[in-house]
N, C-alpha and C positions, 0 to 999 in steps of 0.2 A: 729607408735604410738607416741603420744605426752606426754611430761612431763612439768609441771610448777614447777620449783624449785626457792625458794625465801628466802631472809633474810629480816627481818623487825625489826627495832629497836624500833619503837614506834607505830606500827600497820597500818600505811598508806600503805606500800607496801604489807602487808598481805591482806588487803581488795582488792587491785587491783589484786593480785595473785589469790585470790579466785574467783574473777569475771572472770578473763581470763580462769581459769581452768573450770569454769562452761560453758563459751562460747565454749571452746574446747571439753568439756565433757571428760576430761583426768585426769590423776593422778596428785596429788599435793604433794610436798615435801618441808617442811620447813627446811631451813639451820639454825641450831642453834649452838652457841658456847657451848663448854663443861661448861664454866662458863658464865652464863647469864650476860648481860650488865645491870648495875644499872643506875639510872638517873645521878648520879655523873660521872660514866664511860663515859657517852655520852656528857658531857659538853665540847663542842669543843672550848669554850673560855678559858678553863683551859689547858695550855700546858702540865700539868702533869696528865691529865685525861687518863684513859686507851685507849679510842679511839684516842686521840691526839698522845699518844706515839706509838700506833700501826701504825697509818697512816704516821708518820714521819720516821718510820723504814721500808724501802721498802721491806725487806725480811720477815716481820712479817706475820705469817700464823697462826691465831687463830685456835686452835684445835676444830674439829667438835664433837658435842655430839653424832651424829649417821651418818652413811653413808647408801646410798641405797644398797640393796642386790645385785642389778644388774642394769646396765645402758644399757646393750646390746639391750634390747627390744625397746628402744626409738629411733626413727628416728630424731625427732625434740625436742630440749630442750629449753624451754623459761626460762631464768634466770632473776630474778627480785631483785632489791635492791634500798635502798635510796642512794643518792649521798653523799659521804663524801670526802671533799677536792677535788672536781671536778673529782672524779673517783669512782670506786666501793670500798666498804669496803673490807679489806684484807681477811675477811672470805669467800668472793666470790672467791678469788684466791685459797684459801684452797680447796673449793669445785671443782673448775675447774681442779686443779692440782691433785685431788684425783682419777680421772677417765681417761680412754682412750676415748677421744672424736673424734677420727679419724672417718671420714665418717658420723659424726653427723651434723645436721643443728642446729646452735646455734643462737637464737634470744634473744636479751637483752631488757628488759623494766625496767624503773627506775622511781622513784618518787623524785621530787625536786621542790622547790618553784620557782627556777629561772634558773637552769642549762639547757642549750640548748643541743639538740640531738648531734650536731656536736662535742661538747666537750667530750661527752661520746664515740662517735664513735672514735675520735682520741685517747682517753685514752685506750679503749679496743684494738684498733689496735696496739698501742704501747706495751701493755702487751702481747697480743696473736695475732700476725699477722695471717691473713687469717682464724681465727676461727669464729668470729662473722659475721653473714650474714645480720643482720638487728638490728636496735636500735629504740626504741620508748619511748618517755616521756609519762607517764600515769597520768598526772595531768589534771583533768577536761575533759577527752575525753569520748566520747559516746561509747556505745557498737558497733554501726555501724562503728566508726573509728577503733576500735579494730579489728573487723571482716575484714575490708579492709586491715589492716596491716598484719593480719594472712595470707592473700592471697599472 
């Protein structure tokens, strides 16, 4: 059984997660912080914004609003996020570290205007060696490309 879990700050990743979930005909779970991000929180050009402070503190783990009741029933988990500072937002780390993902197939998809897949592959492998099996950038790709990636 598949799960699409995603964090979306401005709605782009949410649209792609919904599309992926529809293609897979699977469960969808939105990863939300207990305190929602405001527009000023997301101002990456302000070094004192919430997102800037979180991303510069490597052990930052924003608290989740809610958790899945059970992750055991899922064999493959697709995790989606917008790229922040050439990696995943730290709330993704909170999600990943909240569950036992042993024997799960983890595939990552991301939205970004310019970040290349190899940058996220390297970042995810540094954070979680041997966890992520595949990475795909979901900007402007067709349903057929998504289906090919799923295989």
